[in-house]
N, C-alpha and C positions, 0 to 999 in steps of 0.2 A: 399557747404560746405566742408572745409578741414582744416585737423591737418597734425602736422608733419609727422605722420605714416600713414593716410588713409584721403581720399575725396572721397564723393560721385560723381554720374554722372553728369559730366559737362554740363552746359548749351550751346547746340551747334544746335539744330533743330530748324526748323519753322514746321507749321503747316498743315493738311489740314483737313475737317471735311466732315464726310458722315452722311448726315442727313436722320432721316425717316428712318432707316435703320429696317428692318423686320425679327423676327425670329420666327418660326411657332412651336408649343410645339404638341405634339402627340394627343392631343382632338380635334387639329384646331383651338385653341385660337392664337392671333398673338399678340407678345409682340412688342414694339416700342421704337426705341431707337437714339442717336446720338454718332456716333463712331469718336474722335479725334484722329487722327495719325501725327506721324513725316513725315514731307515731303522728305524721303527718302528711297529709296530701302533697304529693308532688315526684318527680322523679330525681334518684341518686345516684352517684357514682357507686360501684358495688366492690367488694375485698373479697376474694375468695381465699379458703384456705381446704385442701382436700389431700386426705390422708388415710392409711388404714386402722389407724388409732381410733378409741372411742370417742365421738364426737361430743358426748354427753358430757364428759371428762373435760374438754378443753375449756369450758367457760363454768367448771363447779365454783361455788361459793366458796374456797377454802382460800387459808393465808397461803402464802407462796414461801417455799425454803429453798435453801441452797440446792444446785444441781444434783441430784441423785440418780440411779437406774431407776428406782419404782416408778417417779413420777415424770420420768425424761420425755413420755411422748406428748404432755400435757405444753405446746407448744405453737400454738395458733393465733393466741392471744386474746383480751377480754373484748367481746362484743360490744360492751357497752361502752368503751371507750370510743370506738370508730361511729357507734351509731350515735351517740349524741352529740358528735362533729360533725352529723351532717351524711353518712355513708350505711352504706348495707352492707351487712358482714355474713358473709354465707359459710358453713362449716357443710362439706361433704365426705362421704366415704365410697373409696375408692371401689371398684367390682372385686367381689371374693370378700368384701371385709363388712362388720358391722352386719346392717339391714340391706344393704346393697346384693344384689343376685350377680349370679357369677361366680367365677374363679379368678380369685387373685392372678396379677400380673406381677408383683414385683418390679415396678417403675419401666415395664417392658413397654413396645411400642404401641400395643392395643390400651394400655393404662394411661398413657399421653395421649391419644386420639380422643380418650372417653373426657379427659379433662380438660381439653381444646373445646369439646362440645358444650360443657358444663359453663365454659366462657362465654361461648355464642348464645345460649339459652339465658343465662343471667342478664345478658346485654339488652335481649326481646322482651325481658319482663316489663308489664306496666310500670312499676316502681322502678324502673331502672332509667337512668340517661344516657346509656349505650356506652359508658365508659366501666372498663374493669381493671382492678388492679388484684394482685397475688401477694400475700403475707404468711411470714411464719418462719421458721428455721429449720433446720434438718431436714426430713423426709416433705416436709409441705416445701421448702427454700429448693431442695433438689427439684421437685416435680414443678416448680416455678420458673425454675431454669429451663426445662425441657420443654415446657409449654411455650413459654416465651419463643425459643428455636425454631417452633412451628410459627409464629410470626401470626397468631389469629388478630384480624383487623382492631377488635373490640379491646385487646389487653394491652393498656396505655402504659403502664409499669410494674414493676416487682419489685417487691422489700424483701429479700431472700438472704439474709447472710446466716452462717452457720451450715452452709450446706456442704454435703459431700458433692465432691467433682471425679471423674476418673474414679468410681468407686471399688473399682478391684484394685488400685494402685494404694489408694487413700484410707480404703474402710477395711475392705475385707482380705487384702493379701498384701500388706505393707512388704514393699523389698521382696515380693512374691511368697512372704511366708505368713500360712494362714492366721488369722486373729481367732484362735480357738476359741478361747473363752467369751471374748465378744459374741461371736455368734452365737454359743449355745445358751448363753442368755435374752439376745435380741429376738430370737426365733419365738418368745413368749408375747413380745410388745403388740403386735397386732390384733385387734377386736375381731371375734368370731372368725378368722381366718378360715377360708376354703379355698385349699390349692392342691392341684394335681401337679406332676412333675411337667413341666417344659422342656427340660433335658431328654426325657422319655418321648415323649412328641416330636421333636427334633431327629433324633437317633433311631428310632425303634426300639420296641421290646429285645430283640435280640442282643444289639450293642449295648442295651441300658445295663442288662442285666452281665453282660459281661464286664461292663464298667463298676458294677457294685462288687463284682467279685475282686477287680483289681485294686479296689479301695481295702477289702478285707484282708490285702496281702502286702499294705503298707503299714509298714510297723510305726511310721509317726503319728500315723491316724488313729492306729488303735491303740495307742495309749493313752486315747482320750474316750473316759468311758460312754459321755453321750453318743459319741459317734459310732460306737460299739453297738448300743442299744439300739441307736436309729437303724441300722442295717440290718437288724433283729427286726423290724418293722418299718420297712422304707416308706409306706403310703401312710402311716398313722400319724395324725393331727401334725405338727408341725414338720413332722422328720422329712417328709418329700421335698419342701422349701430348702431344710439346711443342708440336705443331701446333693441339691442342685448346685450350690453354692461350694460345696466340697469337690463335688466333680468337675467344677470348671477350675480346676488349679491354674490354667494359663489363660493367657487374656486373648479371649477365643470369639466365639458368635455370641456366645450368653452373655457378654460384658458388651460388647460392641451394641447388642440391641436395645441395652440399658444404658448406654455412653450417654452423659450429662454434658460431654465438654466440647461443646459447640459453641457457636456464636450466635448472636442476635442482635437486632437493632432497637428492641424494647429495652427503654431505661432501665435500668437496673442499679438497686442498693445490694450492696455486698459485704462480707466481713466475717469475722470470726473473734477468737480471743487467743493469747498468747499461749495459755493452757491445755487448747483443742489441738494438741500438735498431731494427735493419733488418729483424726477425724475430719474436722473441716477444715482447719487453719490452711494445709497446701492448697484444700480447693478454692478457698477466697482468693488465694494468689493466683492461680491459674486462671480462674475466671475471670478475673480482673483484666489480667495482661490479655486475653483474647476477643473479649468481649466489644463487639462493632458498634453497639449505641451508647447514649450517655450512661454515665455510670460512677458512683463512689464505690469507696471502701474504706473501712471501720474496721480496726483491730485493736480491740480492750482487753482490761485487765485480765490475766488468766483465772478467771472464773466461772466463765460460760454465762449462764443466764437463770435467774429463778425459774421455780414451776409451782403452778401453771405461771406461763410467760405471761409478762405484762411490760416488760422494762422494751425501751426504744419504741414505743407507739406513739409518743409524741413525736420522736422524729421521722417516722412512717408517714403521719398525717400532716408535714412537712413537704415530703417526698410526693405523696399521692396529691396534697392541695397542689403542686406545681403540675404536676402530669394530668391528672384527672379532672380537675375544676379550673385550670388555667390560673390559678392563684399563687403569684409571684413571690415567695417565701424567701427570698436570697440564695436559695440552695445553691445553685450553679455559679455563684460569684465567690464560693467556698473553695479553696485546694480540695481535688478528688480523692485525696490519701487524709487518712488520719492515722497515726500509731500512737498508742498508750505505752509512755517507758518507763517501767519499774526501775529503782525503788523512789523516784520523785513523784514520779506520776504527771510528768509533763507530757503533753499532746504533742507530738513531732508529725508537721504537716508536710507532704511530699507532693511532686507532680508526675511522679512515676515509680515504677516500682521494677526491679530492685532499686533501694536508692542511688542516684546518679554519683552520688558523693563516696557511694563504697568502695572499699580497698580491700582484697580479699588478701590477708597478710597469714602467711605459712607458718605455722605452728609444729616444728618440726616434734616428732616422736623420739626419746632417747631412751637410752639404758636408764636404769634406779628410777622409773617411773617419771622423768624429767617430760616436760612441754615446753618447749622454745623454740625462740626465733633462730637460734644459733645453728651453725651446721652443724653436721653430726663430724665427731672424734672418728679419725681411722680405727677402723675395726671393730665398732663399736657392736655390731652382732646382730643380736636378737633377745625377743621376750617370750614366753612359753607359756601355756594354762592348761589344763586339761578339763575337759568337759565329758560328762556322762547323767545315766541316770542318777548314779550315787554320788555324784560330785560335780559341782557346778563352779569351776574357776572364774577367773577374771583377771584383767588386766586394768589398770588406770595409770594414767599421765596426767602429770598436773605441774601449770606455771608457778614460778616465784610470787611470790605479793607483788601485785600491780603499785607502782610508782604512781603513774599515771592514771587519772580516771580517764575509761575508756567505754566509748560508746561501740556496743555492736547491734549491726540491723541488718536483716537481709538471711538469705538462703547460705546454710555452710554445707563445707564437702570435707568428705573425710578419704583421704586414700591411704590404704594398706599393701602394703605388698606380704603376703600371705602364704602360707601352707599349713597343710594338716594331715594328720595321716590317714585321714577318711575321704569318700568319694564326694562330702557334701559338706557345706559349713551354712550354719544359720546365723547371721552377724547380727547385734543388737549394740548399737552404739547411743550412750547418752553422754548428754553434756552437764555437767553439773557448777553452778556457781558456790564457792567456798568460802564463806567469812573467816571473820579473824578469830573466832573461837573455834574454827574447825568444822561448824555445821554446815549441812549439803543442801542444796535445793536443787532440784532437776529443772533445768530450763528447756530442753527439747531431746528429741531422740532420731536416730534413722534405724533403719533396717537394711539386710541384703540377705536373701537366697543365692549363696555364690554361686551355684549353678545357671542362675537365671540372669548372668553378668552380663550379658551382650546388652549393648547401649544400642538405642535408637538415634536417626537423623536430628532428632528434638534435643536432644544433650547440648549444653551449653556449659564452660567453663565452671561456671558456678552452680550448676544444679545437672547433675546426670541424670538421665529418663532411658529406661529401661525397654526392650521390646517386650519380654515376659511370654515369647513366644514358643520357647522349647526349653529345654533341661540338658544343659552340657556337662557332664559329671569331671570331678575334677580328677587329675592324678594324684594320687597319695605323694606327700613329701616335695610336689613342683610347687615353685613359689609364682603368684598369681598378684597381679596388680589389680586391685578393686577399685573403686571410687563409690561410696557410699553417699547418697545424699542425705543432709541430716534435716529438716523441717524447720524453716525461719524462725529466728527467736529475735528477740528486742530486750534489751537491758543495758542501764548502764552500769558498769562494773567497778566498783570504788575502791580507790587507794586501799593496799591492805588486803583487798580481796583476791583470790585466785580461780583460776578456770579449771576443772578437771575433766578430763573424759575415761569413759569406762567404758570396756570392751568386754564382751560377753555372750556365749553361746546359747544361753539362754536367757529367759526373761519371766522367771518365777518369782523376782524378788518383790518384797511387799510394796505395794501402792501407799501414799497418806492422803492421797484424795481419790474422790470419784473421776476426776478426767487423769490423772495420772495409772488408773485401773485400765482406762480405754487402750492403753498401749502397752498394756502388761500379757500374759499367758498368750503367748502364740504357741507356735508347735516347738518341740524339740527334737533333737535327734536320738534316738534310740539305742544307740552304739558309742562307745568310748572313743575318746580324740585326743591326739594334744595337737593344739594349733596355736602356729608360730606366727608372730609378726616379726618383719624383718625389719629394722632401721639404721641402715648405714649410708654411706654414699652412694653406692651403687641401688639401695632399695629405700629411696627416702620416703618413709611414711610421713604421713603430715595431716594437719587440719588445717583448711583455708579458712579462717574467719573473716567477716565482712565487719571491716572496722571503719565506723563513718564518723568518730571523733576520737581524737588522744589517741596514746599508744606510736606518739612521734618519735620518740627516743628507743621505743622497747622496753621490755622485761628487764629488770637486773637481777641476774641470781643471789645478789646479795638483798634481794627485796628493799635496796635503798639505805640500808644501814651501816652507816661509815664509822659507828660510836666505835670500832675497836679496830687501831691502826698498829701494824708491826711497821717499826722504824729498822731495826735490824736485828739479827736472829738472838733471841734471848731477851731481848726489851720490848715489851707491850707496853702501851698507852691505852 
């Protein structure tokens, strides 16, 4: 890659591979990996990817396909791209996975300490010039951010987009609701995983056995067959890891030990895509906002990345050339944030997040399914739906057709004044785009377990944050004000299109693609309930949308249609 003023490292080396390289940790655990090097003498900077996934398949000679769960773990890049441009590329398995010894730690502190030692070891090798970077998405990127927070001197930069961040909130327990289907699938993603319960080690055998009894008495969990089977054999295969996650239903010690929502001075390239709102998108924004070192943020089209991963390696070489080789590739002269905006495909460049020009405009929920800026009419009342194992109702609120093309860019807040006949409510809110033919496109989602509604001091008007430290049951039929964060989105809504809010108490509706599926099939309530959303002057349920362009006049009930005009009673033209 080159311009008139700069060029990235040229493609000029062949490649040699050192298979099954061993690194011994201080406690005797041995990590296994492969090292891909330029076929030339000299010292080179090193790029590391480390994970519990099959290292041999990360660089398998296969044609990439669109993201799907089967190949989802092939995400540390093509070694040949880096090596031919003068980098060493190392793939290692964390302890307890692959041919590494020990027990899997699931990004716990021991695993991060191991990864720091791998960085140090790579910096000391005779083919290394002492400068190390980390590359990869998802688990690789999450680990890179945690290693960067330890500030190892040899780590000069990370390229870590599509990374989980505060994984209790943004991956495993959306709004405090367990992502059951994703968990039951992901438990098989690791390669030759060996795991023993860390929760058992923390609380002891007696408390652990009582905790398993409590799980068996939880009707939400017992409605999931995989959890029932795991409780019958809690130490078999991946069951121990899955049950540790299920046991950690609040933001407790387990999650704090795996907290990657720390800052670092190590230069970081972060990012995600609009379609990955159920996993990596929130973490991209949160990490960028708190990161103390030089940083970039890229939010791409909502299609994730192909597998095996190869995209963005050119961008990564630009980044690593600057920080690991001292080659000025002009990167720091460009805006720090770039966001792809459908449907036109324009890239918006921003100086900060959320966009400084964003105006959160309230769209009130009205009777008859209307979503509008207009104030409530007197005595509008409420709307209700039923939810049970046999009937999953929903409510929808839709704007009139837009007259002005309107750009939405930023985090969204849904405020509901809600009551239920149950002591709990699991709430799923989806924002959809409706075109002129009536076809729907899901833009983003939000979630909340109503008993975990306590907000923390980190909340802002545009993004509620919950403590998730306890559950406070609801009083049946009492009205509660609930603020539900809906993951940020970016979209240019065209004239004639509408926006629709859908609220449910279960999320078993079919997904149209693999990314939508990541945000589906959480837990559901096992008992029947009637759930009511109140929308009137005293209880102004509303959706606050971040408008960055357009909607200056606002929506029109008429949709802007003035072809029919009443002149006087009985006379129409």
